[in-house]
C-alpha positions as CSV (number, residue, x, y, z in Angstrom):
1,M,-0.5,-7.7,-7.2
2,S,-0.7,-8.3,-3.3
3,K,-3.2,-10.6,-1.9
4,I,-4.8,-9.4,1.2
5,L,-7.3,-11.5,3.4
6,I,-9.8,-9.4,5.4
7,I,-11.3,-11.3,8.5
8,E,-13.9,-8.8,10.1
9,D,-17.6,-9.5,11.1
10,E,-18.6,-5.8,10.8
11,K,-19.9,-6.3,7.2
12,N,-20.0,-2.6,6.0
13,L,-16.5,-2.1,7.4
14,A,-15.3,-5.1,5.8
15,R,-16.8,-4.2,2.5
16,F,-15.5,-0.6,2.6
17,V,-11.8,-1.8,3.4
18,E,-12.2,-4.4,0.5
19,L,-13.4,-1.7,-1.9
20,E,-10.6,0.6,-0.9
21,L,-7.9,-1.9,-1.2
22,K,-9.3,-3.0,-4.7
23,H,-8.9,0.6,-5.6
24,E,-5.4,0.5,-4.5
25,G,-4.8,-2.4,-6.7
26,Y,-4.8,-5.2,-4.2
27,E,-6.4,-8.5,-4.5
28,T,-9.0,-9.4,-1.6
29,E,-10.8,-12.2,0.1
30,V,-13.5,-11.3,3.0
31,H,-14.5,-13.5,5.7
32,F,-16.8,-12.7,8.5
33,N,-16.1,-15.2,11.0
34,G,-12.9,-16.6,12.7
35,R,-13.3,-20.0,11.8
36,T,-13.6,-19.5,8.0
37,G,-11.0,-16.8,8.2
38,L,-8.5,-19.2,9.9
39,E,-9.4,-21.8,7.1
40,A,-8.9,-19.2,4.3
41,A,-5.4,-18.1,6.0
42,L,-4.1,-21.4,6.2
43,A,-5.3,-22.8,2.9
44,E,-3.7,-20.0,0.6
45,D,-0.6,-18.0,0.6
46,W,-1.4,-14.3,1.5
47,D,0.6,-11.1,1.6
48,A,-1.0,-10.0,4.5
49,I,-3.9,-10.4,6.9
50,L,-6.2,-7.6,8.1
51,L,-7.6,-9.4,11.2
52,D,-10.3,-8.2,13.8
53,L,-9.9,-9.2,17.4
54,M,-13.5,-9.7,18.3
55,L,-14.9,-12.4,15.6
56,P,-17.5,-14.9,16.2
57,E,-16.7,-18.6,16.4
58,L,-13.1,-18.0,16.8
59,N,-11.5,-14.8,18.2
60,G,-8.7,-12.7,16.4
61,L,-6.1,-13.7,19.1
62,E,-6.9,-17.6,18.5
63,V,-6.6,-17.1,14.7
64,C,-3.4,-15.1,15.0
65,R,-2.0,-17.9,17.2
66,R,-3.0,-20.7,15.3
67,V,-1.8,-18.8,11.8
68,R,1.7,-18.3,13.5
69,Q,2.1,-22.1,14.2
70,V,2.5,-22.7,10.5
71,K,2.9,-19.5,8.7
72,N,4.5,-16.2,8.8
73,T,2.1,-14.1,6.9
74,P,2.0,-10.5,7.9
75,I,-1.1,-9.7,10.3
76,I,-2.4,-6.3,11.2
77,M,-4.9,-6.4,13.9
78,M,-8.2,-4.3,13.8
79,T,-10.0,-3.8,16.9
80,A,-12.0,-1.1,18.9
81,R,-10.2,-2.3,22.0
82,D,-7.2,0.1,22.5
83,S,-6.0,-0.7,26.0
84,V,-2.3,-1.4,26.5
85,I,-2.8,-4.9,27.6
86,D,-5.0,-5.7,24.6
87,R,-2.4,-4.2,22.2
88,V,0.5,-6.1,23.9
89,S,-1.7,-9.2,23.8
90,G,-2.3,-9.1,20.1
91,L,1.4,-8.4,19.5
92,D,2.4,-11.3,21.7
93,H,0.2,-13.7,19.6
94,G,2.0,-12.7,16.5
95,A,0.4,-9.8,15.2
96,D,3.0,-7.4,13.4
97,D,1.0,-4.3,13.7
98,Y,-2.3,-3.0,15.6
99,I,-4.9,-0.2,14.5
100,V,-7.7,1.0,16.6
101,K,-11.0,1.4,15.2
102,P,-12.3,3.9,14.1
103,F,-9.4,4.4,11.9
104,A,-8.9,6.7,8.7
105,I,-8.7,4.4,5.7
106,E,-5.5,6.3,4.8
107,E,-3.8,5.4,8.0
108,L,-4.7,1.7,7.3
109,L,-3.3,1.8,3.8
110,A,-0.1,3.3,5.0
111,R,0.5,0.9,7.9
112,L,-0.3,-1.8,5.2
113,R,2.2,-0.4,2.8
114,A,5.0,-0.2,5.3
115,L,4.4,-3.7,6.6
116,L,4.8,-5.2,2.9
117,R,7.5,-3.1,2.3
118,R,9.3,-4.3,5.3
119,I,8.6,-7.7,4.6
120,S,9.6,-7.2,1.0
121,I,13.1,-5.8,2.0
122,E,13.7,-8.2,4.6
123,G,12.9,-11.2,2.2
124,E,15.7,-9.8,-0.2
125,N,18.9,-11.3,-0.4
126,N,21.3,-8.8,0.9
127,T,23.3,-9.4,-2.4
128,A,20.8,-8.7,-4.9
129,K,21.2,-5.8,-6.9
130,Q,18.5,-3.1,-6.8
131,T,17.7,-1.3,-9.9
132,T,17.6,2.5,-8.7
133,I,16.4,5.6,-11.0
134,K,17.6,8.9,-9.5
135,Y,16.4,12.3,-10.5
136,R,18.0,15.2,-8.4
137,D,17.6,13.7,-4.8
138,L,15.0,11.5,-5.6
139,V,15.5,7.8,-5.9
140,I,13.2,4.9,-6.8
141,E,14.2,1.3,-5.8
142,K,12.3,-0.7,-8.4
143,E,12.3,-4.0,-6.8
144,N,11.1,-2.8,-3.6
145,R,9.0,-0.3,-5.1
146,V,10.5,2.2,-2.5
147,V,10.7,6.0,-3.3
148,R,13.1,8.0,-1.2
149,R,14.4,11.6,-0.8
150,G,17.6,11.5,1.0
151,D,17.0,9.3,4.1
152,D,13.5,10.0,3.9
153,I,10.9,7.4,2.6
154,I,8.0,9.0,0.6
155,E,4.6,7.3,1.1
156,L,2.8,6.9,-2.4
157,T,-0.2,4.9,-3.4
158,K,0.4,2.5,-6.1
159,R,-1.0,4.9,-8.9
160,E,1.1,7.7,-7.6
161,Y,4.1,5.6,-7.6
162,E,3.5,4.5,-11.1
163,L,3.2,7.8,-12.5
164,L,6.4,9.1,-10.8
165,L,8.0,6.0,-12.1
166,T,6.9,6.9,-15.5
167,L,8.2,10.3,-15.2
168,M,11.4,9.7,-13.9
169,E,12.3,7.0,-16.6
170,N,11.4,9.7,-19.1
171,V,13.4,12.3,-17.9
172,N,13.3,15.4,-20.6
173,V,10.6,13.9,-22.6
174,V,7.2,15.7,-22.6
175,L,4.6,13.1,-21.7
176,A,1.2,13.9,-23.1
177,R,-1.6,13.1,-20.5
178,D,-3.2,10.7,-22.6
179,V,0.1,9.0,-22.9
180,L,0.5,9.1,-19.2
181,L,-2.9,7.8,-18.9
182,S,-2.4,4.7,-21.0
183,K,0.9,3.8,-19.3
184,V,-0.4,4.1,-15.8
185,W,-4.0,3.3,-15.8
186,G,-3.9,0.9,-18.9
187,Y,-5.0,1.4,-22.6
188,N,-8.6,0.2,-21.9
189,S,-9.2,2.4,-19.1
190,D,-12.4,4.6,-19.1
191,V,-10.8,7.4,-16.7
192,E,-10.9,10.9,-18.2
193,T,-7.3,12.5,-18.8
194,N,-8.0,15.0,-15.8
195,V,-7.3,12.3,-13.4
196,V,-3.5,12.5,-14.4
197,D,-3.6,16.4,-13.2
198,V,-5.3,15.3,-10.0
199,Y,-2.6,12.7,-9.4
200,V,0.2,15.0,-10.2
201,R,-1.1,17.4,-7.6
202,Y,-1.1,14.6,-5.1
203,I,2.5,13.7,-5.9
204,R,3.8,17.2,-5.7
205,N,2.1,17.7,-2.3
206,K,4.4,14.8,-1.2
207,I,7.5,15.4,-2.9
208,D,8.1,19.1,-3.5
209,R,9.8,21.4,-0.8
210,P,8.1,24.5,-0.1
211,G,9.3,27.6,-1.7
212,E,11.5,25.5,-4.3
213,P,10.2,24.6,-7.9
214,S,8.2,21.6,-8.7
215,Y,10.0,18.4,-9.5
216,I,7.2,18.0,-12.0
217,Q,6.8,20.9,-14.7
218,T,3.6,21.3,-16.3
219,V,3.7,22.0,-20.2
220,R,0.6,23.9,-21.0
221,G,-1.6,22.5,-23.2
222,T,0.2,19.1,-23.4
223,G,1.1,17.4,-20.2
224,Y,4.2,16.8,-17.9
225,V,7.9,16.6,-17.7
226,M,10.8,16.2,-15.3
227,R,14.0,18.1,-16.8
228,S,17.3,17.7,-16.1
């Protein structure tokens, strides 16, 4: 579970981002000013920091600069200031990425996934063996949690990835909706089984090619299967 530190003084925005990240399976902590945010950033190991530029007590650039003196934690700047000089300044102070408010939460999540994936890949030993699962032209790199079709990386949410992985690990096995629900959402989940249908549709929208049969086949009244 990736740990994300949110340093943002707009409380409604901070809470909204926190809820969305938790929904995606991240562990989060929120601070509303630069000084306490910096203390948290230095006190613990975080997988990434979402950092507002304009903060009380200590601005985001200074927080970023001080973090960079001792840590390489990935940092995404979040700010309403979108001039070139502001973006350049943020990156020069050590930020890894920059997103301008107001932003779509989907874009922030995509940028975060891309950043975490890049850091993970860079941190891997070049000689480390990747466990790969293949189905037709789809490839999953399990250690990197990367899904590829040819040279293209397919962006999936945590649940979408786990559902696709489960199906690809069970090619030619028809998996009932309740089985998929327990494997992906957990045995104690109170989610209705129709959520599986919703997420299969999400995945199809991302992996299927127009005019071609779906990678995931529906077995009427039962569940889903990927057939060789």
